[in-house]
C-alpha positions in Angstrom: -4.9 -4.4 -23.3 -8.2 -5.2 -21.6 -7.3 -8.9 -21.5 -3.8 -8.2 -20.2 -5.4 -6.1 -17.4 -7.8 -8.9 -16.3 -5.6 -10.3 -13.5 -4.8 -6.8 -12.2 -8.5 -5.8 -12.2 -9.5 -9.1 -10.5 -6.9 -8.6 -7.8 -8.0 -5.1 -7.1 -11.7 -6.2 -6.9 -10.9 -9.0 -4.5 -8.5 -7.0 -2.3 -10.7 -3.9 -2.0 -13.9 -5.8 -1.7 -12.7 -7.5 1.5 -11.1 -4.3 2.8 -14.3 -2.3 2.3 -16.3 -4.6 4.6 -15.1 -2.9 7.8 -16.3 0.4 6.4 -19.9 -0.9 6.7 -20.2 -1.8 10.4 -23.6 -3.4 10.0 -22.4 -5.8 7.3 -19.3 -6.6 9.2 -21.3 -7.4 12.3 -23.6 -9.8 10.3 -20.6 -11.5 8.9 -19.0 -11.9 12.3 -22.2 -13.3 13.7 -22.5 -15.7 10.8 -18.9 -16.9 10.6 -17.5 -16.3 14.0 -14.5 -14.1 14.7 -11.9 -16.8 14.0 -13.4 -17.8 10.6 -14.0 -14.2 9.7 -10.4 -13.3 10.3 -9.2 -16.4 8.3 -11.4 -15.6 5.3 -10.4 -11.9 5.4 -6.7 -12.8 5.5 -6.9 -15.4 2.8 -8.8 -13.1 0.4 -6.5 -10.2 1.2 -3.4 -12.4 0.3 -5.0 -13.8 -2.8 -6.0 -10.3 -3.9 -2.6 -8.8 -3.3 -0.9 -11.7 -5.1 -3.2 -11.1 -8.1 -2.4 -7.4 -8.0 1.4 -8.0 -8.0 1.1 -10.7 -10.7 -1.3 -8.8 -12.8 0.6 -5.5 -12.6 3.8 -7.3 -13.8 1.9 -8.7 -16.7 0.1 -5.5 -17.7 2.8 -2.9 -17.3 4.8 -3.8 -20.4 1.7 -3.6 -22.6 0.0 -0.6 -20.9 -0.5 2.6 -22.9 1.2 5.8 -22.0 -1.1 8.5 -20.6 1.6 11.1 -20.0 5.4 11.3 -19.9 6.5 12.0 -16.3 9.4 14.6 -16.1 12.6 13.2 -14.6 12.2 15.2 -11.4 9.1 13.2 -10.5 11.2 10.1 -10.2 13.5 11.8 -7.7 10.5 13.1 -5.8 9.0 9.6 -5.7 12.2 8.2 -4.2 12.0 11.0 -1.5 8.4 10.4 -0.7 8.8 6.6 -0.3 11.2 7.1 2.6 8.6 8.5 5.0 6.0 6.1 3.5 8.0 3.1 4.8 8.5 4.8 8.2 4.7 5.4 8.4 4.1 1.8 7.4 6.4 0.5 10.1 4.8 2.9 12.6 1.4 1.3 11.9 2.7 -1.8 13.7 5.2 -0.4 16.3 3.9 1.6 19.3 5.5 5.0 19.0 4.9 8.7 19.2 4.9 8.7 15.4 1.9 6.4 15.5 0.2 8.4 18.2 0.6 11.6 16.2 -0.5 10.2 12.8 -3.4 8.3 14.2 -3.8 6.3 11.0 -0.2 5.7 9.8 -1.2 2.9 7.5 -3.6 5.0 5.5 -1.1 7.9 5.3 1.6 5.4 4.1 -0.8 4.1 1.4 -1.7 7.6 0.3 2.0 8.7 0.2 3.0 5.5 -1.7 0.2 5.8 -4.2 0.8 9.5 -4.8 4.5 9.0 -5.3 4.0 6.2 -7.9 1.3 8.2 -9.7 3.8 11.1 -10.1 6.6 8.9 -11.5 4.5 6.5 -13.7 2.5 7.7 -16.7 1.2 4.4 -17.9 -2.4 3.1 -17.7 -1.6 0.1 -15.5 0.1 2.3 -12.9 -2.8 4.8 -13.0 -5.3 2.0 -12.4 -3.3 0.4 -9.6 -2.1 3.4 -7.6 -5.1 5.5 -8.4 -7.2 2.7 -6.8 -5.1 2.6 -3.7 -5.2 6.3 -3.3 -8.9 6.4 -3.7 -9.4 3.6 -1.2 -7.1 5.3 1.4 -9.0 8.6 1.0 -12.4 6.9 1.2 -11.4 4.8 4.3 -10.1 7.9 6.1 -13.4 9.7 5.5 -15.2 6.5 6.6 -13.2 6.4 9.9 -14.3 9.9 10.7 -17.9 9.1 10.1 -17.6 6.0 12.2 -15.9 7.9 15.0 -12.9 5.5 15.0 -9.9 6.8 16.8 -7.5 4.5 15.0 -4.1 4.0 16.5 -4.9 6.6 19.2 -6.9 3.8 20.9 -3.8 1.9 21.6 -1.1 2.5 24.3 1.0 5.7 23.9 4.3 5.4 22.2 7.8 6.4 23.3 11.0 7.8 21.9 12.3 4.2 21.7 9.4 3.3 19.5 10.1 6.2 17.3 13.7 5.1 16.8 12.5 1.5 16.1 9.9 2.6 13.6 12.4 4.8 11.7 15.0 2.1 11.7 12.6 -0.6 10.5 11.3 1.8 7.8 14.8 2.6 6.6 15.7 -1.1 6.4 12.6 -1.9 4.5 13.1 1.1 2.2 16.7 0.1 1.5 15.7 -3.5 0.8 13.0 -2.4 -1.6 15.4 0.0 -3.3 18.2 -2.6 -3.8 16.3 -5.7 -4.8 12.6 -5.8 -3.6 11.1 -3.7 -6.3 12.7 -5.7 -9.0 11.7 -9.0 -7.3 8.1 -7.9 -7.0 7.4 -6.1 -10.4 10.5 -6.8 -12.4 11.6 -3.1 -12.5 15.0 -2.3 -10.9 15.3 1.0 -9.1 19.0 1.1 -9.1 21.0 0.4 -12.3 23.5 -2.4 -11.8 27.1 -1.2 -11.6 29.2 -2.5 -14.5 32.4 -4.2 -13.3 35.3 -3.7 -15.6 36.7 -6.9 -17.1 
């Protein structure tokens, strides 16, 4: 199983290594001075995309061969579906000025924690534990790091409005529906909705 996990582990290392840089302000400053803001952002973006691509690819490879750590009860699947709905709204709110974003302060991290927790509940295999446990640990660590750095997060930006709330909820619902219908199967090969049999 270790060999099968190699791509997933490599993706997690690349993705989180680059995302941990901002949690060390001195190191980030040195990189900015050495590379310049433009190149730093380019390198960050490229490595983040490469890492995420490896994660998706590696998880798809590893999941069929992963060992079962526990058997999730059926109710955890329903709870995961329920939790993912606000997770997508929080994710949308991270990019859309809204009162939701103002209130949550760090909607992206809350979305990651909600998503990771939901998937840990509903999946008892080792590949899922590694993947979503890593994301949950990162989100918790980054939130603590932000407190220590005194970063206000989204509160530093312009205040949101009711229209922004409506937009964030609408975008979140659309993204949630797309993932439910076909996105999850396209990404990891696991359909969330069983196809309806058409009588011949």
